[in-house]
C-alpha positions in Angstrom: -11.6 12.9 4.3 -9.1 14.7 6.4 -5.3 14.9 6.4 -3.4 13.1 9.0 0.3 12.8 9.9 1.3 9.7 12.0 4.8 10.0 13.7 7.5 7.4 12.9 11.0 7.1 14.1 12.6 10.4 13.0 9.9 11.2 10.4 6.1 10.7 9.7 3.6 9.0 7.5 0.9 11.2 5.8 -2.4 10.0 5.0 -6.2 10.5 4.7 -8.6 9.4 7.4 -12.4 9.5 7.9 -12.1 10.4 11.7 -10.7 13.3 13.7 -7.0 12.8 13.8 -5.6 12.3 17.3 -3.2 14.5 18.9 -0.2 12.2 19.0 1.6 14.3 21.7 -1.4 14.3 24.3 -1.7 12.1 27.2 -5.2 11.4 26.7 -6.0 8.8 23.9 -8.5 9.7 21.2 -11.6 7.2 21.2 -12.2 5.7 17.8 -16.0 4.7 17.2 -16.0 1.3 18.9 -18.8 0.0 16.6 -16.7 0.5 13.5 -13.7 -1.5 12.7 -10.7 0.2 11.8 -9.6 -0.3 8.1 -6.0 0.5 7.3 -5.6 1.0 3.6 -2.0 0.5 2.0 -1.5 1.6 -1.6 0.8 0.2 -4.4 4.1 1.0 -5.7 4.2 4.7 -6.9 0.6 5.3 -6.0 -0.5 7.0 -2.8 -3.3 7.1 -0.3 -5.7 8.7 -2.8 -5.7 5.4 -4.6 -8.5 4.5 -2.1 -10.6 7.7 -2.2 -13.2 6.0 -4.7 -13.7 3.4 -1.9 -14.3 6.1 1.0 -18.0 7.0 0.2 -19.3 3.4 0.5 -17.1 2.5 3.4 -17.3 5.5 5.7 -20.4 4.6 7.3 -19.1 1.1 8.3 -15.5 1.6 9.2 -12.9 4.1 10.5 -10.8 4.6 7.4 -7.1 5.3 7.4 -5.2 5.3 4.1 -1.5 6.2 4.3 1.3 7.3 1.9 4.4 5.1 2.1 7.6 6.8 2.5 8.7 8.3 -0.8 5.1 8.5 -2.0 2.4 11.1 -1.9 2.9 13.6 0.9 5.1 11.5 3.0 8.9 12.5 3.2 11.4 10.5 1.3 13.8 8.2 3.1 17.0 9.6 4.3 19.8 10.3 1.8 21.8 7.1 2.6 18.7 4.9 2.5 16.8 2.9 -0.2 13.4 1.2 -0.3 13.9 -2.3 0.8 10.6 -4.3 0.8 10.8 -5.4 4.6 11.3 -1.7 5.7 7.8 -1.1 4.6 6.6 -3.8 7.1 8.6 -1.8 9.7 6.8 1.4 8.7 3.4 -0.3 9.1 4.4 -1.9 12.5 5.5 1.8 13.6 2.1 3.1 12.4 0.1 0.6 14.1 1.9 1.1 17.4 1.7 4.7 17.3 -2.0 4.7 16.5 -2.7 2.2 19.3 -0.8 4.4 21.8 -2.7 7.5 20.7 -6.2 5.9 20.3 -8.7 3.7 22.1 -8.8 1.2 19.2 -11.9 -0.6 18.0 -12.2 -4.2 18.7 -11.5 -5.2 15.1 -8.7 -4.2 12.8 -8.6 -5.0 9.2 -5.7 -4.3 6.5 -6.6 -3.4 3.0 -3.6 -3.7 0.6 -3.3 -3.1 -3.1 -0.3 -4.7 -5.0 2.8 -3.8 -2.9 0.6 -2.9 -0.1 -1.0 -6.3 -0.1 2.5 -7.9 0.2 3.3 -5.7 3.1 0.0 -6.5 4.6 0.6 -10.2 4.3 4.0 -10.0 6.0 2.7 -7.9 8.8 -0.3 -10.2 9.5 2.2 -13.1 9.6 4.6 -11.5 12.1 1.9 -9.8 14.3 -1.1 -12.3 13.9 -2.7 -11.1 17.2 -3.1 -7.5 15.7 -5.0 -8.2 12.5 -8.6 -9.5 12.4 -9.0 -9.6 8.6 -6.9 -9.1 5.4 -8.3 -7.7 2.0 -5.5 -8.3 -0.7 -6.4 -6.5 -4.0 -4.2 -7.7 -6.9 -1.4 -8.9 -4.5 -0.7 -12.1 -2.4 2.7 -13.3 -0.9 6.0 -11.3 -1.2 7.6 -11.7 -4.5 9.9 -14.9 -4.5 12.4 -16.5 -6.9 14.7 -19.5 -7.0 17.8 -19.3 -4.7 20.1 -19.9 -7.8 19.1 -16.3 -8.8 20.4 -14.8 -5.7 23.8 -13.7 -7.1 22.3 -12.1 -10.3 19.7 -10.4 -8.2 22.3 -8.9 -5.9 24.4 -7.7 -8.8 21.4 -6.2 -10.6 20.3 -4.4 -7.6 23.7 -2.8 -6.7 24.2 -1.8 -10.4 20.8 -0.1 -10.4 21.8 1.9 -7.3 25.0 2.9 -9.1 23.1 4.2 -12.1 20.8 6.1 -9.7 23.7 7.8 -8.0 25.3 8.7 -11.4 22.1 10.2 -12.5 21.8 12.1 -9.2 25.2 13.6 -9.9 23.9 14.8 -13.3 20.8 16.3 -11.8 23.0 18.5 -9.7 24.3 20.3 -12.8 21.1 20.5 -14.9 17.3 21.5 -14.2 15.3 18.4 -13.1 12.8 16.8 -15.6 9.3 18.4 -15.3 5.9 18.7 -17.0 4.0 21.7 -18.3 0.8 21.0 -16.6 -1.0 18.6 -14.3 -2.9 17.4 -17.3 0.4 16.4 -19.0 1.3 14.3 -15.9 -2.2 12.9 -15.8 -1.9 11.8 -19.5 1.6 10.2 -19.0 0.2 8.0 -16.2 -2.9 7.2 -18.1 -0.5 5.7 -20.8 1.4 3.6 -18.3 -1.7 2.3 -16.5 -4.2 2.1 -19.3 -6.9 3.9 -17.2 -9.1 6.9 -17.7 -8.1 10.3 -16.5 -11.0 10.4 -14.1 -9.9 7.2 -12.5 -6.3 8.4 -11.9 -6.9 12.2 -11.2 -6.9 11.8 -7.3 -3.7 9.9 -7.4 -2.0 12.3 -9.7 -3.2 15.4 -7.8 -1.7 14.1 -4.6 1.5 12.8 -6.4 2.8 16.1 -8.1 3.7 19.6 -7.0 4.0 22.8 -8.9 7.1 25.0 -8.9 7.4 28.2 -11.0 5.0 27.1 -13.5 6.2 23.5 -14.0 5.0 20.3 -12.5 7.1 17.7 -10.8 6.6 14.1 -9.4 6.7 13.9 -5.7 7.8 10.2 -5.4 11.4 9.4 -4.7 13.3 8.3 -7.8 15.1 5.8 -5.7 11.9 3.7 -5.8 12.9 2.6 -9.2 15.9 0.8 -8.0 16.0 -3.0 -8.1 15.8 -5.1 -5.0 19.0 -6.5 -3.8 17.4 -9.8 -3.0 14.1 -11.6 -2.9 12.7 -14.4 -0.7 12.8 -17.9 -1.6 9.4 -19.6 -2.2 9.7 -21.6 1.0 10.0 -18.2 2.8 7.0 -16.8 1.2 4.9 -20.0 1.8 6.0 -19.9 5.6 4.7 -16.3 5.8 1.3 -17.3 4.4 1.0 -20.2 6.6 1.5 -18.1 9.8 -1.6 -15.9 9.1 -4.4 -16.8 11.3 -6.9 -14.0 10.1 -9.4 -14.7 7.3 -8.1 -13.4 3.9 -10.2 -12.0 1.2 -8.2 -11.9 -2.2 -9.6 -9.6 -4.8 -8.4 -9.9 -8.4 -9.2 -8.3 -11.6 -10.5 -10.2 -14.6 -7.6 -8.7 -16.7 -5.1 -8.5 -13.7 -2.1 -10.6 -13.1 -3.0 -14.2 -14.0 -0.5 -15.7 -11.4 -2.7 -14.3 -8.7 -5.7 -16.2 -9.7 -7.0 -19.1 -7.5 -6.0 -21.8 -10.0 -2.4 -20.4 -10.0 -2.1 -20.3 -6.1 -3.2 -23.8 -5.3 0.4 -24.9 -4.7 0.8 -22.4 -2.0 -0.4 -22.8 1.4 -3.4 -20.3 2.2 -5.4 -22.0 4.8 -7.8 -19.0 5.5 -8.0 -17.3 1.9 -11.0 -17.0 -0.3 -10.9 -15.2 -3.6 -13.3 -13.3 -5.7 -12.9 -11.9 -9.3 -14.2 -8.6 -10.4 -14.1 -6.6 -13.7 -11.1 -4.6 -14.5 -7.2 -5.1 -14.4 -4.6 -4.4 -11.7 -6.2 -1.3 -10.6 -9.7 -2.8 -10.4 -10.5 -0.8 -7.1 -10.2 2.4 -9.3 -12.1 1.0 -12.3 -14.9 -0.8 -10.5 -14.9 0.6 -6.8 -18.5 -0.4 -6.2 -17.7 -4.2 -7.0 -14.7 -4.0 -4.6 -16.5 -2.2 -1.7 -19.2 -4.8 -2.0 -16.8 -7.6 -1.5 -15.1 -5.7 1.4 -18.5 -5.2 3.2 -19.6 -8.8 2.7 -16.2 -10.0 4.0 -16.3 -7.8 7.1 -19.8 -8.9 8.0 -18.6 -12.6 7.9 -15.6 -11.7 10.2 -17.9 -10.0 12.6 -20.1 -13.1 12.9 -16.8 -15.2 13.5 -15.6 -12.9 16.2 -18.8 -12.2 18.0 
């Protein structure tokens, strides 16, 4: 794995990749191995690119791998001070990444997206809007964008604005007092283990990429604005229209102890014409708990796509 920084409008996205990073300022495109599909890996909320490092060893021989940090996560910069983290802006981030990469590289014939949780929702929207650019989708514990009945729009808008007001008030307080910090990396790791119910060795790569040390104290890298509520969510009709617009084959991977609403029997009412679903052991972070089972499903799925395209 090597570090990569992909330029975006006025900023960049940091990430990890299995190939030599291209010189994005050069006029001669980098040639990615044509026999290997490009696998772009998109992490979940408050995780980072290291969420996928357990999958790299089994996938490196078969794919060119790129795992990115969303803005405000990992080693990617935070959004500008007058900005927040609206869901559809992540789709724009992905679109910029894909365009920049295509301009700097001779791309393989196949491009697949692998998304976990938030990353899965973003991948779904991108594949719906840019169907010609995606040959396959792997959605780990995530499907369509979050939706809710239209009658909740006013309440959602109020809650979202009030959450921003609370953030701004706390930001003013932080200017006059030291920021919250932790005594060690191990303390940060223990706190995250409590939240996710995972073992330390499963979360360590994410935590090591998600904190920094300053004068003997440890701080989270992620932007606190990530915790602000959304100002609105799509209606169910909008989310269903996006799923119907996807032409690429879709593999849904869910954990046995993951979110029950993602299970096949709960999504029958939605229109997923190209989706197949497999259940593996584990919970919402099943790709960290059982990476071998997840990589096995990805490899089998990719093999089927190759036969379809060939």
